[in-house]
C-alpha positions in Angstrom: 22.2 100.9 60.4 20.9 99.1 63.5 21.8 95.5 64.0 19.0 93.1 64.9 19.8 90.4 67.5 18.5 86.9 67.2 18.2 85.9 70.8 17.3 82.3 69.9 20.6 81.8 68.2 22.6 79.0 70.1 25.7 81.2 70.3 23.7 84.1 71.7 22.0 81.8 74.2 25.4 80.5 75.3 26.6 84.1 75.6 23.6 85.1 77.7 24.2 82.2 80.0 27.8 83.1 80.4 27.0 86.7 81.3 24.3 85.6 83.9 26.8 83.2 85.5 28.7 86.2 86.8 25.7 87.8 88.5 27.1 91.2 87.8 24.2 93.0 85.9 22.6 95.9 87.7 25.0 95.8 90.6 26.4 98.9 92.4 29.6 100.6 91.3 32.8 99.1 92.7 36.2 100.7 93.1 38.1 97.7 91.7 36.3 98.2 88.4 36.3 102.0 88.5 40.1 101.9 88.9 40.4 99.8 85.7 38.2 102.1 83.6 40.1 105.2 84.8 43.4 103.4 84.0 42.1 102.5 80.5 41.4 106.2 79.8 44.8 107.2 81.0 46.6 104.6 78.9 44.7 105.4 75.7 44.7 109.2 76.4 40.9 109.5 76.0 38.4 111.5 78.0 35.9 108.6 78.3 36.2 104.9 79.3 33.4 102.4 79.9 33.0 98.9 81.1 30.0 97.6 79.2 28.1 94.4 79.5 25.8 93.3 76.7 22.5 91.7 77.7 19.6 90.5 75.4 18.5 93.9 74.2 20.5 96.4 76.2 24.0 97.5 77.1 24.6 98.2 80.8 27.7 99.9 82.1 29.3 98.5 85.3 31.8 101.4 85.4 32.0 104.7 83.6 34.8 107.3 83.6 34.3 110.7 82.1 30.6 110.3 81.0 27.1 109.5 82.3 24.3 107.2 81.4 24.6 103.5 82.4 22.2 101.9 79.9 21.6 102.0 76.1 19.6 99.9 73.6 21.9 97.2 72.4 21.2 98.0 68.7 22.5 101.5 69.3 25.9 100.5 70.6 29.3 100.0 69.1 30.2 97.3 71.7 27.6 95.0 70.0 30.2 94.6 67.2 33.2 94.4 69.6 31.8 91.2 71.2 32.0 89.6 67.7 35.8 90.1 67.7 38.5 88.1 69.3 40.7 91.2 69.5 40.2 95.0 69.8 37.8 96.9 67.5 38.9 100.4 66.5 36.6 103.0 64.8 38.7 106.1 64.0 35.7 108.2 63.1 32.2 107.1 64.0 30.6 109.8 61.8 32.2 108.1 58.7 31.2 104.6 59.5 27.8 103.5 58.0 27.1 101.3 61.0 27.3 104.2 63.5 27.1 107.5 61.7 23.4 107.9 62.5 23.6 107.0 66.2 22.2 109.9 68.4 25.4 110.3 70.3 27.3 110.8 67.0 24.9 113.2 65.3 24.0 115.1 68.5 25.7 115.9 71.8 28.2 114.7 72.9 29.2 114.2 69.2 31.4 111.2 69.9 33.9 110.4 67.1 36.4 107.8 68.3 36.0 104.3 69.7 38.4 101.5 70.8 37.0 98.5 72.5 38.4 95.2 73.8 36.1 92.2 74.3 35.5 90.7 77.7 36.2 87.0 77.0 35.4 84.2 79.4 37.9 81.3 79.7 35.8 79.5 77.1 36.2 82.4 74.7 32.6 83.8 75.0 32.3 87.6 74.9 30.0 89.1 77.5 30.8 92.7 76.9 33.7 95.2 76.3 36.0 97.6 77.9 36.1 100.6 75.7 37.5 104.1 75.4 35.9 107.0 73.5 36.9 110.5 72.3 35.2 113.6 70.9 37.6 113.8 67.9 38.8 111.3 65.3 42.1 109.7 66.1 44.1 106.5 66.0 45.6 104.5 68.9 49.0 102.8 68.9 49.4 99.1 68.8 50.7 99.3 72.4 47.6 101.1 73.6 45.4 98.4 71.9 47.4 95.7 73.6 47.2 97.3 77.0 43.5 97.9 76.7 43.1 94.1 76.0 45.3 93.4 79.1 42.9 95.5 81.2 39.9 93.7 79.7 41.5 90.4 80.7 42.1 91.8 84.2 38.4 92.6 84.4 37.5 89.1 83.4 40.0 87.7 85.9 38.3 89.6 88.7 34.8 88.5 87.5 36.0 84.9 87.5 37.4 85.2 91.0 34.1 86.6 92.2 32.2 83.8 90.6 34.4 81.1 92.1 34.1 82.7 95.5 30.3 82.7 95.2 30.4 79.0 94.2 32.6 78.2 97.1 30.3 80.0 99.5 27.3 78.1 98.1 29.2 74.9 98.4 30.1 75.7 102.0 26.4 76.6 102.8 25.4 73.2 101.3 28.0 71.4 103.3 26.9 73.1 106.5 23.2 72.2 105.9 24.2 68.6 105.1 26.3 68.4 108.3 23.4 69.8 110.3 21.0 67.3 108.8 23.4 64.3 109.3 24.2 65.5 112.9 20.5 65.6 113.8 19.7 62.3 112.1 22.7 60.5 113.7 22.0 61.9 117.2 18.4 60.7 117.4 19.2 57.0 117.3 22.4 57.5 119.3 20.6 59.2 122.1 18.2 56.3 122.2 21.1 53.8 122.5 22.7 55.9 125.3 19.4 56.2 127.2 18.5 52.5 126.9 22.1 51.4 127.9 21.9 53.6 131.0 18.5 52.3 131.9 19.4 48.7 131.4 22.5 49.2 133.5 20.3 50.4 136.4 18.0 47.4 136.0 21.0 44.9 135.8 22.9 46.7 138.6 22.5 43.7 140.9 22.6 41.1 138.2 25.2 39.5 135.9 28.5 41.5 136.1 29.4 40.6 132.6 26.1 42.0 131.3 26.6 45.3 133.2 30.1 45.6 131.9 28.9 45.1 128.3 26.2 47.7 128.8 28.8 50.1 130.2 30.9 49.6 127.0 27.8 50.4 124.8 27.1 53.5 126.9 30.8 54.6 126.8 31.0 54.0 123.0 27.8 56.0 122.4 29.1 58.9 124.4 32.4 58.9 122.4 30.5 58.8 119.1 28.2 61.6 120.2 31.3 63.6 121.2 32.9 63.0 117.8 29.7 64.2 116.0 29.8 67.4 118.0 33.4 67.9 117.1 32.9 67.4 113.3 29.8 69.6 113.3 31.6 72.4 115.2 34.6 72.2 112.9 32.5 72.3 109.8 30.8 75.5 111.1 34.1 77.0 112.1 35.5 76.4 108.6 32.4 77.4 106.7 30.6 80.3 108.4 32.0 80.9 111.8 30.2 81.2 115.1 28.7 84.1 117.1 28.3 84.0 120.9 24.8 83.4 122.3 25.4 84.3 125.9 23.0 83.6 128.7 23.0 83.2 132.5 24.5 79.7 132.9 24.2 77.5 136.0 27.7 76.1 136.1 26.8 73.5 138.7 24.2 72.1 136.3 26.8 72.0 133.5 29.2 70.1 135.8 26.5 67.5 136.6 25.9 67.0 132.9 29.7 66.4 132.4 29.8 63.9 135.2 27.0 61.8 133.6 28.6 62.0 130.2 32.2 61.1 131.1 31.9 58.9 134.1 31.4 55.7 132.0 34.7 56.4 130.0 36.6 57.1 133.2 35.1 54.1 135.0 36.0 51.8 132.1 39.7 52.8 132.5 39.4 52.9 136.4 40.3 56.6 136.4 39.5 58.7 139.4 37.4 61.6 138.0 36.8 64.5 140.4 35.0 67.8 140.1 35.5 70.8 142.3 33.5 74.1 142.3 34.5 77.0 144.5 33.3 80.6 144.9 30.5 80.2 142.3 27.2 81.0 144.0 25.0 82.0 141.1 24.7 82.0 137.3 27.5 83.3 135.1 27.2 84.9 131.6 28.5 82.4 129.0 27.6 80.7 125.8 26.5 77.4 127.4 26.7 75.1 124.4 30.2 76.3 123.6 31.4 76.2 127.2 30.1 72.6 127.4 32.1 71.7 124.3 35.3 73.3 125.8 34.9 71.2 129.0 33.9 68.1 127.1 36.9 68.3 124.7 39.4 68.8 127.5 37.8 66.1 129.6 37.8 63.7 126.7 41.5 64.4 126.0 42.4 64.0 129.6 40.7 60.6 129.9 42.1 59.5 126.6 45.7 60.2 127.6 45.5 59.0 131.1 46.5 55.4 131.9 44.4 52.9 133.8 44.1 53.7 137.5 45.1 57.3 136.8 43.3 60.5 137.9 41.6 63.5 136.2 40.6 66.5 138.1 38.3 69.3 137.0 38.0 72.6 138.9 35.9 75.7 138.3 36.5 78.9 140.2 35.2 82.5 139.9 38.0 85.0 140.4 38.2 88.8 140.7 41.0 90.1 138.5 42.3 93.6 137.5 40.3 93.0 134.2 37.1 92.1 136.0 35.5 88.8 137.0 36.7 85.7 135.3 35.7 82.0 135.3 38.8 79.8 135.6 38.5 76.2 134.4 41.3 73.7 135.1 41.4 70.2 133.7 44.4 68.3 135.1 45.5 64.7 134.5 48.5 62.5 135.5 48.6 60.9 132.1 51.4 60.5 129.5 52.0 64.3 129.2 54.3 66.0 126.7 57.4 68.1 126.6 56.7 71.7 127.5 58.0 73.0 124.2 55.4 70.8 122.4 52.7 72.1 124.8 53.8 75.7 124.0 53.2 75.0 120.2 49.9 73.2 120.7 47.8 76.1 119.5 50.2 77.7 117.1 48.7 76.0 114.0 45.0 76.1 114.4 44.3 74.3 111.1 46.6 71.3 111.9 44.9 68.2 113.1 46.5 66.7 116.2 45.2 63.2 116.2 47.0 60.6 118.5 45.6 57.3 119.8 44.9 57.3 123.6 46.5 55.0 126.2 43.9 52.3 125.5 43.8 52.9 121.7 41.0 55.4 121.8 40.4 57.1 118.5 39.4 60.8 117.9 38.9 63.3 115.1 42.0 65.2 116.0 40.2 68.6 115.9 39.1 68.9 119.5 41.8 71.3 120.7 41.2 73.5 117.6 37.5 73.8 118.7 38.6 74.6 122.3 40.9 77.4 121.2 38.3 78.8 118.8 35.6 78.9 121.5 37.9 80.4 124.1 38.9 83.1 121.7 35.3 83.9 121.0 34.8 84.5 124.7 37.9 86.7 124.7 39.5 84.2 127.1 42.9 82.8 127.5 44.3 79.3 127.5 47.5 78.0 129.1 49.0 74.5 129.0 51.5 73.0 131.5 52.8 69.6 130.8 55.7 67.2 131.6 56.3 64.0 129.7 55.2 61.1 131.8 53.8 63.3 134.5 50.6 64.7 133.1 49.0 67.8 131.6 47.0 70.8 133.0 44.9 73.1 130.8 43.9 76.4 132.4 41.3 78.5 130.8 40.1 81.9 132.0 36.9 83.5 130.5 35.5 87.0 131.3 32.1 86.7 132.8 
């Protein structure tokens, strides 16, 4: 006797929504579920095992062991009754049960006789399907086999829950990335306007009131620092959420250096730091990801200025070198700032997820994620990074990137 389903029933609507939340219907076979159905057959000593999901009017099998056919009308299934149970459902002889004796797979080939099913229950207790075993002859399973089948059904649900949570986290990360991109763009537009106007007014006032020029310099320097922090936060968000890929192109290193000079001179000038740049043996363009390379230099420069005292010095050098592994671009950023013990320097990149936030010599603030970004981008380029430092004597970062 076929059982008619009322799809407008609130409980059935809730069940349908629960099933759809796992986004599992009509997906490809997967080893993690096939292993569980095979194990169910072995434990219950049956030739057939199925992982069935019950939709509105059909039953669809995510995994099958020992049989074929992935879909059946819902009203021609035994699992439609299993989902009404809180425990296992056993039918020792399908041909003697009025509910199932006229089903085609009972009266005709393959002449199934035995069924044992365990409901697939969500954490809220809603059944979305069943893990079942079948046999061609009447029989009876032990209590232990029934318990173990339910354990396997719970394991199926545990894996489905984990998949759903991973999907939700991925969607959340994607939303976070899009939000950060939007905020980054919306914040940069007015910030670039402030930086541009401050620079322009400084030029106009160059011969005027010293105090006004100094205030404009502070505005320009603060804008550069804020812009740098926005870059750091955006990069870190992408690192954590979706990662980066390299977009290499022929980069004019001298142009990059000129850009760094313009950006970081105000901060250096404010602390009366002697900021120098030296380029040797670079005659043409080199193959790099320009935006990431700029962030590497920018982060190291920002740190060097931050940890160098007033009247100190920061030196940046870029050299193209021929090595046994091919041509490399060597970047050095050296300062005579507060430095650190060498054992601390050696551990600087050992914990990539740890924020290393310390106030600068003039109280400068930072996000504490700049060096993480440097290490990440250098690794992307298959480069190396080395730190030499001595407390009270300064620090030198040396980076080599294949070009």
